[in-house]
N, C-alpha and C positions, 0 to 999 in steps of 0.2 A: 906387684907388678904394676898395678893400676896406678899407683902414686907416681912411678916413674914416667907413665905416659902424661899424666896430669902436669908434672912438674917440667917435662919436655915442651908441652904445649903452651905453658905460662912463659917458659924461657924464651922460645921462639917469638911469640906474641910480643914480649917485652923488647926483644932486640929490634923487631918491625916497627914498633911504636917509637922507640927512642931514636932510630935512623930517620923515620918520618918527621918526628918532631924537630930534630936537628935541620933537616932540610926546610921545613916550614919556617923555622926561626931565622936562618941565613941565607935561604935560597934567594939569589937574585942580588943579594947586598955584596957578597964576595965573589970572587972567581969560581969557576967550577971545581978547580982543582982544591982550592981551600975548602970548599964545601964538603967534597969527598973526604978529604983527611979529617975534617970535623966530624963527620959521620963516622968514619973508622975509629977515631978516638973515643967518642962516646959510645960506641958499641964495645969496644974493648973494655971500656970501664964498667960498662953493664954486665959483660962476660966475667969480669973479674968479681963484681959483686953477687952474681950468680953463683959462681964457683964456691965463694966463700959461704954462701948460705947453704949450699949442698953439703959442703965439707962439715959445717956446723951440725946439720941435721944426721949426717953419718955419725959424726962424733957422739951426739946426744943419744942416738939409738944404740950405740954401743955401750953406752953407760959412762963415758969417760969425763963428763963434766957434770 
């Protein structure tokens, strides 16, 4: 149970950092709509990576790999 809390905190902080990094990278150089779109896309990619890592941990714990 404690691992779920730790993984959740790491996932949320990762999303925040990725969104903020994208804002700092392109903020002011592109239109706000484009910036928001880029933030959403990078956060979706981050969610996909986190989801894959969580799936991999579950598979390994079940002994399927």
